[in-house]
N, C-alpha and C positions, 0 to 999 in steps of 0.2 A: 673699584674707582672714586675716589670722594669726591663732592664736587666742591669747586670754591667760592661758589656765593649762592643764593636764593633770589636777590636781585644786581645783575650786574651793573645797574646806573645806578646806585646808591652803593653812598661810600656802608660795607658793614665791619661791625667786628665781631665776635664770636665770643660768647664766656660761657665760660665754668669754672667749677669749683672742685676744690677739692678735701676732704675729710670731715666730709660732713655724718660715716657713721664711727668715728673716734671714738672714745672714750677721753680723751686726750689730748689738751693743744688746741691750737685756732682754727678753724676753718680759712682756708685762705682761696683765693679765687682771680683768674687772670682777666681779662680783656684784651684781644686782638685783631690789628684790623693788615688784610694777607694784600700786596699788588697784585693788580688785574693779571702779570705773566708765575705769578708763584705756582709751581710745580716742584712736589717733592710724595716720592712713590713709598715710600717707609712710613713719610707723618699717617698717624688711625689715633684712635681713642687708646691715652694713656696705660689705661690698664689690661691692653693685648700688648704692648712694649717691654719691654724690659728693660731693667733699672740704666743696667749702659746704655741700650739703644734713647731712650727715655732722654739723658744727660749727655749724649752726643748728637738728641734735633733744637736741644732746648737755646745754644748760641745760634747755629744754623737760622731754627725760626725769630733768635731775636736781631742774628743782623740783616735776613731782610724782613721784615715783618715791618710797614707804614707806620705804626704805631704798638707799640704793649703796655701793659702795665698789670701788678699784682695788688690785689683788696683784700686786707686780715681782718677778719673778727674775731676777739680773743674770746676763751673760754667762760669769761665771767662775765660778756656780751653774748654770750650765746644761752647763759643761761636765766635772764635778764628777761631776753625777747624770743628764746627759742631757735632751735638750730632749725628749722625752714625759714625766718625773718631773716639767723645770719647769715643764712647763704646767699640770699636774695641781696643781703644789702653787701657784704664782700664785692660779692656782682657789682654792685650800683658803685663802690669805691676803688674797683678796678675801671670801670668808664671811665669816673670823673680824671681819676688822674691817665687818662690817654689825651698825648703831645696834639691829637686830631678828634674834630667831635665828631661822632660818629650819625648818619643818616636813617642808621636801620640796627637794631640788636640780634644777632642770632644765639638763641639760651637753649644750651643744655639742657632739655627733663621738659615737664608736663604744667610747670605754674612759676609763674614771676611778677613779680612787684614793678609796674610802669617807673621809670626810670624819668624825672623831667619829660618833657618833651618829644622823648625819641621813639618811635613805634618799635614794637619788639616781636617777633614772631620763636613759640616754644619749640624744639625739635626733638621729641621722644627720641633715644641712644640720637642726637647730634655729632656727639665729639665721633661716630663712626659714620657718619654720613658728608659731615661737612668739614671743611679742611682749615677754615680757624677758629671754628670748635675745636678740632681736636688738634691746633695749635695752644690752644687757649687752656687746654686739660695737662697739654706737657707742661707750661711754664708753673701752673695751678700744682700740680703736682711734684715736681719738684724742687720749686720753694720752698712749699710746705714739708717735701722731708728731709729737706736742710737744716729748716726749726726744729724739727722732733730730734733728728741725727746730733743737733747744736745740744736741745738740753736731756739730751738722753745721758752726757757727760754728769750732771747734775745729779739725777738719780735712774743710776743705774740698773735697780734694781728689777724695775717692770719694760726691760728687755726692749724699751722703742724702737733701739741700734736695728730691732728685728722687725717692731710690728708697726714701727707709726704709730702709732698711741690705738691705734685697730682691737680690737677685744679678743683679743687669742684668750685662750684659758692660762697663759702663762703671765697675762699680761690683769687675767681675772685673779688666778689664786693672789699676787702682788696686793693687789689692793687688801685682799680678805685677811691677807697675813701684815701686810704692813702700813693701812692706810692709805687716803688719797692723797694725791702732792696738791700742790698751790697749782700746777695746771690742769688739774682735772675738771670735768664737765662735772659739777652737785646734781645737775639735774637732771643729769641720764642714769642708768640701773647700770651701778656701776660695778654688781655685787651676781652671777647668774643665782637665780630663786630656781630651787628645785622643786620639778615639778610632781609632785608626790601629794599619797593620802595618807594620812597621818589614825591608823586606825587604833 
């Protein structure tokens, strides 16, 4: 059973990102503030939910949340500041867009760069432990998937419709064959290197 909060007396926002390990597309993050009476047994880490369940939960989360917002850092910014900093920035942008200012941030993972004067707690695998982070993970994942499905129509050869920009073999093969698109992160290892010795 996931917890609703770490500090019940504070207005807490759960934060999570999606798309960190992708070769193409932006990194998306969400911040969610849930009410004290929020309940949802189905809600969990978005990676443990089917696509159908994620999309079913999204409008429920948006309706019940006191506030929610999505932050985006595109592939050009990722190449400039690196993916770790881009993940922090996407979460900070999501927090900055909330209509209610949180008093404490619940961050999925083990690192974060402090946002303004708001204290935060990093929670490893937080999306499977705390409901606000799980809710943020669902929003970040589904909004990013929507974006990838849209640009997949522009570049059908890379199979983004199925891989959403992640480094599947089909995706890597397409990069080798057709080159990178404007949506690819050029600072990433787009092509799998063969690990073998030549004698």
